[in-house]
N, C-alpha and C positions, 0 to 999 in steps of 0.2 A: 874748540878746534872743530872745523868743519871736516867732512870726510874727504880723503884723498880721492881724486878721480881724474880721468883723461877726458878732455873735451876735444872733439875732432871736427875740424872744418872739412866736412866729407865730400862736398862736390868736387869731383876731379882729384881726390886724394888716392894716390897709387899704393898706399901701405895699409889699408883697412885690415886685411887679413893678418898682417904682422901686429897690429894693435890689438886685435882680438887675442892672439897667442900670448902676448906680454900681459894683457889684462888678466887672462886666466892664470898664468903662472904666478903673478904677484897678488892675485885676488883683489884687484882694484877695478871699480866700475868704470866703464867707458861709455860716453854719450856721443852718439853719432849724429851730428847736426847737419841738416841739408834742406834745400829748397824743394826737393822732390822725394817722393816715396821710393825706396829701394829696400831690398832684403838685408837684414842683419841676422846674425845667428840667434836662435832661440835659446838664450842663456841668461840667467839672472843677472850676471854682471854687465851685459850688453843692452843698452837701450837706444832708441833713436828719438830724435826731436826734429819734427818736420815744421819748418817755419814758412811764413808766406813767401811768395816769390818777389816780393818787393826788394828794391835795391838795398844790399847790405843787411837784409833781415837775419841771415845766419850769423854774420859778423857781430851784429848788435846783440843777439842772444848769447853768443859765446862770451863777448866782452863783459856783459852784465854778470855772467856766471863765474868768470875767472877770479881766482883768488890765490893766495899763497899755497893752498892745498891742491892746486890744479896743474896738470901738465896739458898744455894746449898744442895741438898738432895742426899747423897751418903753413901754407906757402905764401899767404897774404901778408906783406910787410906792414901794412897799415893796422891790420888786426893784431899782428904780433906786437906792435908798438903799444896799442891799447891794453893788451893782456899783460905785458911787462909792467906797465904803470899800475896795473892792479895786483901786482905781486906774483903773477904766475910764472911758471917755467915754460918756455916756448921752444919748440923744436919744429924745424921744417921736415917735410917728408923725405928730404935727402939726408937727414941726420944732422944738419947744421943748426947749432943752437942760436937763438936770437937772445941777446943779453942787453942789459942796460948800456953796456959799453959799445955794442956793435950796432944797435938799432938806429941811432941817429944817422950814421953814414949809409946804412941800408935804405932809409927813407930818402936821403938826399940823392942817392944813386937812382932810385926808382923815379924821382921827380925829374932828373936829368934825362933819363931814358924816354920818359913820357914826352918831354919837350922836344927831343930829337925826333920821335916818331910823329908828333904833331906837326913838326916842320917839314915832314916829308923824307927825312933821312932814313935810309934803310939800316936798321940794327938787327942783329941777330937775337934770337930768343935764348932761353936757357938750353943747356946741353940736354940731350935725351936722358931719361931716367935709366939708371943702370943697376946692375946686381951689387956693385960696390955701394951705391946710394942706399939700396935696401938694407944691406948689412950695416952700414953706418948708422942708419935709422934705428935698427934694432938695438944696437949697442947704446945709443944716445938715449932712447926711451927707457931701457932697462936701467941705465945709470941714474937717470933722473928720478925714477920711482924709488930706487934704493936710497938715494940721497934724501928725498922727501920723507921717506918712512923713518929715517934716523933723526930727523930734526923735529 
């Protein structure tokens, strides 16, 4: 069995501080993956992986590392799909879990919205990130780690 860990699609991730807190509490390593350098806490459980700035480099790195012993934090639906197929638990920064049952419709909705935008239709974006989203994320990450530790 490989080591339980959290893999974070960190570019534009609004819950990095929450991830650090949960990682410390559960004593689970977290890898912060990004295309650019930024500060992470100086702590043995927290590491960063800076990838090239080529398109999807962070996604590719995370997807290659994802396994049944990983919790992946991402808002990227296509990356979530790849990680689910690798057996990982995937959670959005708003706390919404991506599952094998839900990912197909999420990918389809993403494609429809992209087509609408490409056709010039004005469509709204996601709702602003809220305190409730942050709280839901903390609960979802905590629950995922507890579940994986038991299995």
